[in-house]
N, C-alpha and C positions, 0 to 999 in steps of 0.2 A: 616221790619226784613230782607227780602231777599236782598234788595239793600245794606244795611249796612254790612251784613255778607259777601257777595261776594266781596264787595269793600275792606273790612278789610283783607280778605284772599289774595286778589290780591296785596294789599299794602305790606303785609308781604313778599310775594314772590318777588315782585318788588324790595325789599331791596337787593336781590341778584344782581339786575341790578345796583343799587347804588354802591355796592362793586366791581362789574365788572368794572364800569367806573373809580372808585377811584384807584383800583389796576393797571389798564392799564396806567393811566396818572401820578400817583404819582412819578414814577421813573424819570420823566423829571426834577423835582426839585432837585433830589439827585444825578443824574448821574455824575456830575463833581466831587463832593466830594468823591464819591465812587471810581472813577478812581484814584484820588490822594491818598486816604487812603491805597489802596492795590497796588499802583504803577503799574496799569494795562497797558499792551501794547494796541495798537489800536485794534487788533484782540480780545484780552480778554475783552476789553471794549465793543466791538460790541456784543460779546456773552452775557455779563452781561445785556445789554439792551434788547436783543432779546430772552433770555431764557424763559421769561414769555410767549412770543408770540408762541414759540415752544411748551410750555406746553398747551397753548390755542388750538393749532391745534390738539394735541394728545387728550385733554379733549373733544373737539367737535367731534372727530372721534369715541370716546368710549362712548359718552353720552347716546346713545340709550340703551345700554346693562343694566346698573344699573337702568335706568328709567323704562324699561319694566320688569326687573326681580324683583327688590326690591320695586318698586313703586316710584311715583313722590316725595312723602313726604320724604321717607328715603334717596333718592338721594340728596334732598335739605339739609338734615343734613350733608351729606358728604361735600357739597359745602361750607356750613357755617364753618365747622371744618377746611377745607383747607384754607379758608381766614384767620381764626383766627390764625392757626399755622404759616402760611406764614408771617403774619404781626409781630408776636412775634419773630419768627425765624430770619427774616431779620434784625430786630432791634437789636437783641443781638448777631448776628453772629460774631465770632472772627476769622473766617477763610473764605477765598473767596469761597472755594468749598461748604462749608455749606450754605453760602449766596446764591449761585447758586441753590442749592437743594431746599431751601425754596421759591425762586422766581419761580422755575419750578412748585412747588406745588400750588402757587397762580395762575399761568397760567392754571393749570389743573382745578382749581375751576371756573375760568372765562369760559373755554371751556364747561364744563359740565353744568354750569348755563345758558349759551346761548342756550342750547338744552332743559333743563328741565323746566326752569321757564316759557318761553312762552307756552310750551305744557300745563303745569298745569293750567295757567290762562285761556287759550282758552277752556280747558275742564270743568272748573267750571263756565264759564261766560254765561249768557243768550245771545241769538243771537243779541238782539237789542243794547247791550252795549259791545260786545266782542272786537270790535276794540279799543274802549277807554281804556278798562281794560288791554288788552295785550300791548297797547301803553304805559301804565304806566311803563312797563319794560324799554323801550327805553328812556322814559322821565327820569327815575332814572339813567340810564347809563350816560346821558348827565349831570344830576345834580351831579353825582359822579365825573365826569371829572372837572366840575366847582369848586366843593368844594375842590378837591385835589389841584388845582391851587392856590386857596385862602389859604388853609391850608399850602402849601409849602411856600407861600409868608410870612405868619405870623411866621411860625416856623424858616424860614431862618435867622431871626435876632438872633437866639439862640447860635451862636458860632460853634465850630468845630464839635461837636457831633449832630448838628441839623438834619443831614440826617437820623440818627437813629430814631429820634422822628417823622420825616416825614413819615417813613415807619411803625413805631410802633403804631401811632395814629389810624390806621385802625382796631386795635384789638377791640376798643370800639363798632363801629357799627357791627363788625363781631359777637361779643358776644351777642348783642341784637338780631341779626338775628337768631342765634342758639337757643336762648330761645323762640322767638316768633313762630318758626316753630312748636313747640309742640302744639300750639293752633289752627292750621289749620287742616281740615280733609283731607283724601286721595282723589284723583280724583275719582269721581263716575264711569267714563268711564273705568279707569284702574281696579277698583274693579269688574266691570261686565265682562270685556273682558279677563282679565288675571287671576282673582281669582274666578269668578263665585259667588261673594258675593252680590246677588241682593238686599236682605233686607237692608243691610248696605248702599248700594248705593242709595236706594230709600229714606232713611232718609236724605241724603245730598241733593238729587235732590228736596226734599220737601222744603228745605230752599232756594235753588237756584230758583226754578220755581214752587211755590205752586199750581198754577192753572192747569198747564199741566204736572205735574211730572210723572203721569202714562203713558201719551202719549210718553213723552221723554224716559222713561224707556223702553217702547216697541220698540221705534225707535233704541235705542242703542243695545238692545238685538237682534233686527232684523238685525242690521248691523253685529253683531257677526255671526248670522246664515248664512247671505249672504256671509260673508268672509270665512266661515269655509271650503268650498270646494276649496278655492283659495290657490295658492302658496304665502307664506308670504315673499318671496324674493321681495325686493323693485324693482328689475330690471326685474321682469316678465312683460309680455306685458300689463297687465291691468292697471298698474300704470304709463304708459308712460307719460301721460299728466302732472300730478303733478310733476314727476321727472324732466322733461324738464323745466317746469315753475320755480321750485325751483333753479335749477342750473343756469339758465339764470338770474334770479332775483338777486341771490347772486353775480354772475359774474359782472353784470352791476353796482351793488352797489359799488364795489371796483374800477372798471376801470373809475369811475367818477373822481378818484384821491383824494377821501375824506381822506383816511388815510395818504397819502403823505402830504396833506395840514395840517392835525391835528398834525402829528409828526414833520413836518419840517417848520411850519409856520414862526418862526423867521428867518430861513435860506432863505425862499422865499422872505420875506420882506427885508432882507439885500441884496439879489440879485436885488431887485427892488430899491435899493438905500437908504433905511432907516437905521438909526443908530441902534445900539443894543438895547438901551433903548426904542426907539419908536417901535421896533419890538416886544419886550416883551409886551408892552402896547397894541399893536394891537392884540396880541394873546389872551389876556384877553377879548378883544372886540369880537373876534370870538367865544369864549366860551359862552359869554352872549347871542349872537345872536342865537347860536345853541340851547340854553336853551329855549329862548322865542318862537322860531318858532316850536320847538318840542311840546311845551305846546299848542300852537295854533292848530297844526295839530291833536293832540290826542283828542282835544275838538270837532273837526268837522268830524273826520274820519267816524263815524257811520251815520252822516247826509248826507254828500256828496259822500261817498264811497271811496274805495281804488284807483280805476282807475282814477277818476278825479284828485285826489291829484298827482298821478304819471304823468298824462299828463301835468298838470300845471308845476310841478317840472322839468320835462324833458326839456321843452322849456326854463325855467329859467336857468337851468344848461348849456344848449347849448350856450345861449347868454352870460352868465357871463364868461365861460371858453374861448370863442373866444375873448371876450374883453381883458382878461388877455394876451392871446397869441398875440393879435394885439399890445398891449402896449409894450410887450417885443420886437416885430418886429419893431415898430416905434422908439424904443430907447429912448423914453421920460420917463425916469425912476425916475425923481425927482418929489416929491409930493406924494399924497396919492391915486393915481388912482388904483394901484394894490391892496392895502389893502381894498379899497372901493369895488372893483369887487369881491375880496375874500369873503367879508362879504355878498355880494349879493349871491354868490355861496353857502355859508353855510346856508343862509336863505332858499333858494330853496331846498337844500339837506335835511335839517331838516324837512321841510314842506312836503316832498314827500318820498324819499327813506328811510331816517332815521326813520320816524314814521311808514312806511308801512311794512318794510321788515320782522320783527319778527311776526307781525300780520298775514300777508298774508301766509308766509310759515307754520305757525302753524295751518292754517285753511284748506289748500288744500289737505292734506293727509287723507286717510280713518283711522278710529279708530285703526284698527289692526296694521298699519305700521306708525302711526303718529310719534313715537319716532325716528324710522329709517329715516323717511322723514325729520324731523327737524335736525337730525344729518347730513344728506346729504347737506341741505341748509346751515347749520351753518359751517360745515367743508369747504365747497366751499368758503364761505365768508372769513374764517380765513386764508386759504391757499393763496387766492388772496391777502388778506391784507398783509401777510408776503412777498409775491413776490413784491408787489408794494412798500412796505416800504423799502425793501432791494435794489430794483433797482432804485428808484427815484433819490437818490443823484448822481448816475453814469450817468443816462440819462440827468438829468438837467445840469450836468457839460459838458458832451460830445455833447449833441444836443442843449442845451440852452432852455430858457423858451418858445420860440415861438413854436418849434416842440413838446415839451413835452405837453404843454397845448392844442395845436391843436389836438393831439392824444386823450386826455381826452374828448375834445369837440366832436370829430368824434364818439367816443364810445357812447356818449349821444344821438347823432342822431340815432344810431342803437337802443338804448334803447327806444327812442320815437316810432320808428316803431314797436318794440316788444310789447310795451304797447298798442298801437293803434290797432294792428292787432290780438294779441294773448292773452292778459291778461284778464281773466274773472273778473266780479264783484262778490264779496262775501258778501257784507254788508247785514245785516238783515236776513240771512239765517242760519238755524241750521247746525252744522257740518255734520249731516247725510244727509241733503238736498244737501250740497256742494258735498259730497262723491258720491251721485247718478249721478251728472252731470260729475264728474271728471273721474270716473273709467270706463274702457271699459269692459263691462260684456260679 
């Protein structure tokens, strides 16, 4: 009963991750048609592509407030509605400004879901399977990206209005997500800590952990009493350790160059001497490898732990990035060396950072400030994503592939030192046990 219920709830909430991935990547197939349809200048075109990312940053910064005030479940209703309205609105937009408004709304949904969904899953998951269940969120993000590429490819055969279908097709999974949220319970930790509804929380804990539900209830209530005398500001002294860990983890996630590679893969492959057709084909390969290695990582994250995945991944990222840099340096750009090294990079990223980030950040903050902590990690991640995505074409052109990829490689050496020296292991421990070690009393 317990396993199937918690897995079902986690799968419903992880659908938010699928829509997050789909919404982020779907624009790549429609962007040229959109530019031609509204005769956009270069600046207007740039705004059209990046407006969702701006929405994501805003959504991730605001995500803690609705999550703490209205509950995890009600906030997920907003996310589902934002995705649904965004897909229908962009598909039927007859005016560029209306199109921008609906893309911004979709971005808000992505930002809020990157805060709320991992929190919800971490709060309803038993300690022994929390990594795998929160990892479902990242797995669905990757699946959403892959499905959007495939959907774009299939729909692109449909003539001039095909870009509207590319964006509109997201309405179907969005509607399913909206309906399914009705069937999941509220987070028991939110019910106890924010509403004081202990009896209702106990019913849910009984499904999650029938053998130790009373002990868990006492631990959560105890964490509330412990936290009551404390300042709920995230930047007060006692939360220093999780705050530093979340910021650095999210920072390193993006200075690996992951978003530069996902957004600009065809451009990088063309820099490496491939033709346009081969470049697109190689991009599909990157999507498939991302999917496979994320699946592998979430299946073993609770057995081997978060730190081991990060140590292995960091070494792999350093090697693959410096191989790319060396290939640009040597000038031997014919052939498939760079696509091969890129695929190696994606494999190691998906196996480590990709799978671990949302799990780790959702675990390290105490119950009272978890939503604020997730917001901090998520917004750091998205602000860095925006900076890297905007600056990459400029630096790649001015500095070339050697310097750009050497910078990413050097950052991954710093990440390896951070993981080795400072990153704690969180596998197999309850959220309350992790809190005891993290917080300075």
